[in-house]
C-alpha positions, 0 to 999 in steps of 0.5 A: 812605730818607726820614724819616717822621713814624711812625718811633720806639721803641714803649716798654713794650709788647707791641703797638704803641700811639701813647701808648708811641711815642717820637718826639721826640728833640733834641740841640743847642745853646741861647743862654742870655740875660739882658735886663739884662746880656750873658752871655758863653756858654762852652757850652750844650746840651740834651737833649730826649725827649718832653716833657722837656728837659735843660738845662746851661750855663756862662756868664759875667755881666758886671762890673755894678752892675745890681740887676734880678734875675738871670734865664736867658733863652732856654731852649731849649723853652717849659716846660709848666703846672709850676715846675721847678728846675735847681741850679747853682754861681757862682763867688764866691756862697758857697752853691749857686745855685737856678734857678726855670723859671717855667711857660709861659715860656722863663725862670728865676730866679736863686736862693740856697739861702736862697731869695733872688733874686739881684740881676745884680750879686750874680753880677758877673763870675762863671761859672756853671755848671748843670744840670737837667731841666724839663718843656715844653709 
């Protein structure tokens, strides 16, 4: 049968209502990047259900002395009107790493648990594993 745009699952109702139709489900891969250094991507996947997008990735920062703020760019969907936080760990960094998804962008800033932004050089040669969910626009 050909696909139609009105297919999906109605959630939590006894009769079909448009506001309860789940018709947006997608899985795939994405390419994390950083405009200041070249990341090596081992894996990066996402699952999008409605306006929620769950991402997870395993990347490695190159050996570098770049003092620019560390970011993950290229999130698979533009973030909604609010900020979100993902969590992860980086090899050689002694604290948990928090990733702030920036409102209205496909970019996220990387902070340590003391709320200090990290430079790319702080992650030199480190693997970086993270995951979390954010609301899309």
